[in-house]
N, C-alpha and C positions, 0 to 999 in steps of 0.2 A: 708433144710441144717443149722445147727446152726454156727453164726459167732465166730469166736477166740475170737474176740474184741469186747468190746463195747464202745461208745463212750459219754459222758456225760456232758451236757453244762447248765449252768444257764439260764434262760430265759430273763435275763434283760442286755445283753452284745451286744450293738448293733455297738462298734468298732472293735470286733473281725474281724482279717484278716483270710484268706485261708491259709496263709504262716504260721501262729502261728498254726493251727489245723495239719498242714502237718507235721510239724517239731516235736509235739507232739506226733505221732502216730507214726512216723520215731524212736524218742526215746526210746519208750516205745517197739518196736521190737526189736532193737540192743541190750537194755538192758535186754530183755526179761524178763521185768518187770511183776509183777502180777499187780500193780497201778501205772501210770506215772500221773501227776496233774502238774497245770500250777500254779507259786507263782509270787508275784511281792512286791518290797520292798517298806515301807511307811514310812512317818516322820506324828508325829502328833498321836493323838488318831483315832480311826478305828472302822468302825461298822462288817470289815470283819471278818472271822475265821484267830487265828491266829497260823501261824505253828511254833511250837516248835524241836528245834535239841538239840541234845547231844552235847558233846564235841568233838565228830569226825564227826561233822556237818550232822550226820543221823538224819531222821523225826521220833520224838519221837510222835507225833500227833498233832491233830488240836484243837483248844479251841476257841468255838464258845462265840460271846459277851455275852450272857446272863450267862454263865458258867464261865466267868472267875471271878478270885478272886486279879488280880493285872491291873494295869493300863498300858497299854505298850506305850510308847512315839516313838518308832522306831523300826520298826518291819518288819517280812517277812508275807504277808497274801496268803490265799489261795482265789485264783480267779475265783473257781468254774467250772473249763474245767479240767475233768478227761479221763483217758482211761484205763477201766479194763479188766481182762482178764475175758471172761464169766463163766470159772470155779470159780474163785475168787469170783462172784456175788451171783453164786450158792450156795456156802459155806458158804459165810457170811451173805447173807441179812437176812436168817432166825435169826442170831443172833443178829440181831438189836432190841434194847429196847429203848422207848421214854424217852425222857430228865426228869427227875426227876423236872426241876424247870418249864418246857414250857408243857411239854406232849407233846414234837414235835420228831417225827424220824428226825436225823440230816444224811446225806451221809456222813458227814466228819467223823462220827463215824466209816464207812467202813476203814478209814486209821488208826484210832486208833486200830481196830481189827485186822489189818494186819500189824501192827506192835508188837502187843501181839502176834503174833504167828508167829513173823519172818519170815513175807512176803517180797519178794523184792519189795521194794518202790523207785521210781525214781520222781525226780522234773526237771522241767523247768521254769526258771526266766525268765521273760519280762517285759518291761517298764510298768508301772502303765497305761498309757495311751491307751496301747493296751487293758485293761481288765476294764476299768473304767464301773460299774455298774448303773443302774438308779432305784434310791428309793424315789425320790421326785424331785421336779420340777425345784430344783436348778442343781440336777445333769443330769437332762435330758437337760437343756441349755448349762450346760458343755460337754456334749456330742456332742450336734449339733455343738457347736464351735469347737470342734475338728475336726468332721467331717467335716465341711467347709472348716477348713485349708488344710484337706488332697485334697478335690476336687479342691479347688485355685491354692493347690502348682502343682498339676499335669498338670491341663491346662495352667499355667505359663511356666512347664517346656516344654510343647508342641507348645509354642510359641503365646498364646494368652495374650495380655496385659489386666492387670486388675489392673486400676488406683488406686483403694481404698478397698484392699481385705477386711479390718476390718470392712465395711458395704457393702457387695456385698455377696448375696447368691443367690447359684446357688445349684439345688437340682442333685444327684446323678444321673440320666439319662440323663442329658441335655449333648450335644454334641456342641463341637465349633471349628472351622476351625482355622487355623493358621493365624497371624496378623490379627486379629481381636480386637477390642480394646471395652472394657467394663468400661463405668463409674460408676461412684460413687452410691450406692441406686439403682443398679439394682438386680431385681428378677427373676432368669428363671426356672421355673417350669417346672415338667412334663418328657414329653418325645420330650421336643424343641429341635429342632436341628436348627444350625446357622451355615453358611459356612464361607469362606476364606474374608479377608478383609475387613470385616464389621464395622460398627461405632454402637454401643447401647448407647443411650444420658442416662443422669443421671435422675435416677428415673422411668425407664421403667418399667414395668412388663410385662413378656412374657410367656404364659402359653400352653403348648403342641403346639405349631404352628413350622411351616417348612420356615427358612429363608434361601434364596438361597445366592449367594457369591456376596460381594460388593453392600449389602444394607444398606443406611442409616437409622438410627430411632433414629430422634432426641428426645430429652428430654420428660421426663412426659407422654410416651404413655403406653396405655394397648391394649395387642394384645394377643386375645383367639382363641384358636383352626383355625388358619386362615395360611394362606400359602402368602408369599411374594416373588417374582421373582427377578434375578439378577436385580441390577443397581437400585430399586425404591429406593423411598424418601418416610418415613413416618415421620408426627410429625412436630413440638412437637405439644404436648397436641391433639394426634390424639386415636380414640377409633376404635379397629378393634375386633368385635363383631364374635362369633362362624360362621365358612362357609364363610368367607370371602377370596378371592382370588386378590391380587394386582398381575398384571403383569409386566414384566421386563420393565424398564424405566419409569414408572409411578409413580405418585406423590400424595400422601395424606396428606392434610398441617393441619394446627393448625386448632382444634376445628371441626374435620371433624369425623363423626362416619360412619361406615361401616357395615352394617349387613346381612348375608347370601348374597353377591354380587358378581360379578365378575367384577372387572375393568380393561380394555384392557391396552395391550401395550403402553406406552405414553400417556395416558390419565390423564388429571389432575383433581383435586378436592381441591383445594387450601386452602378456608377460609370457616369455618362456614356454613358446608352442611351435609346433611343427607342421605344417601344412603341405602337404607333398601327394599331387595328381589329386586335387580336390577342388570340387564345385561346391562354391558358399552362396547362398541368397543374400537376400538384402534383412538388413537389422537383423543380424544374427551375433551371439556374444559366445565368444571362445573363451573359455576359463584360461587360466593360468596352470601351465603344464601340461594342455592338452597334445596329445599326440596323433595323428593318422599314421596308422601302420599299413604301409602302400606297399610294402615289398614282402614276397613269402619266400626270398632267396632264389625264385627262379624266375618270375613275372613281376611287374606292377600295377596294383589294381586301384579302381578309383572309389574315392568317397564322394557322398554327396550329401550336403546339408541346407536343407531348404528354408523358406523365407522365417524368421524370427524365432529360430529354435534358439534356446538355451543352453551352453555346453558345458557344464561343473566341470570345477578345476580337477587337474591331476587325472582326466578321464583319456582314456587310449579308444581309438576308434577303428577295428579292423577291417582294412577293405578286402573284399568290396563291399560295403554297407551304405545304405542311404536312413538319415536323419529327417523324419516328416516335419513340414510346417509348425510353429510352435510347439514343438516336443521338446522335452526338459530331460537333460541328464544328468542325472544325482552325481556329486564329486566321487572323484575314487573310482567310477563306473570302467570295466572294460566289456565294451561291446561289439560283439561279434553278428548281431542280427539287426534285420533295418527295425526301426522304431516307429510306428507308425505317428501319423500327425496327430497335435492334439493329446499326447500322452506323456506319461514321466516313466522314465525307464532308469531303474538301478541294478547295475550289477558288480556288486562288489560283495566280499566278505563279511558276515554279520557279524558287529561287535560284541564280543563275550568277556562279564565280568566276573571273575573268581576270585574269591579269599588267598591272600597269601600266605603260604607256609611260616609258620615262626621258626627261628633258628632254634 
């Protein structure tokens, strides 16, 4: 079945909103128009087609930039959004001829033909911001700023505190709960979801991650494709790589990198640590400088650290290896074998004292 009307839009209108399209269609149907199109008012020279009207304010035609004989400093422009009656297109499309100057077919010549044949032509005028096109990198940046303003304004109306909107970047599909605070320089990307009452510190980048309620993310963290549960604390300067899962109340501190690992509830890795391909239980303490050695040059291997284990500072856990519940690893150890539950493991060179030789 043939549609009664046809909607036509330019392909470079990233800021157009659904409401504008609905209003255009409604006006077209109410006026029983053959053609209805959107216009905007602009000051200064323009690369858009200019709408020409007669003394009665009726549309006389549209003049494209390549065809103009005069400079317009304040004018009404064609936004490139049209609603046509299908019968109108069937009648007038065959009559289109290429431009003498450029050899191109102009869709706006359909308007000019409609005027010549005394067809019913209507217009709807909107703010220029709604129909800003993209023809160069400058206009692309302008549209990005406008879109950001819309996104941030909506979030702030919904109860999100954004400290410095002018240098915060949040993509359209990001969702943020009320009473969350976003500091300056934050970049939130993809399908990221952030809960209520969170704090996202300066310079943090979060991409396609799930952040539960009451999470604190201190400044300059990078979080990618990861999940953080309620009341966890991350950073500053922490890096969560894909498939990291930080449980409720856990802490990932400064200069800690986590990759494809699970960190249990209440566990802590507070400083200078790498956890890769690691399963960490609940209430585990990971001392400063601990490294899980997960790569043997060919394959990745898994480390398991069970509940309430204590890993001393500067420990290397050479995977595959398992640390049992309540086990204690002495600082500076290189652990290459499984450590049973409730035991102390020390694997380091013995300290030796020898008298100094006299010169």
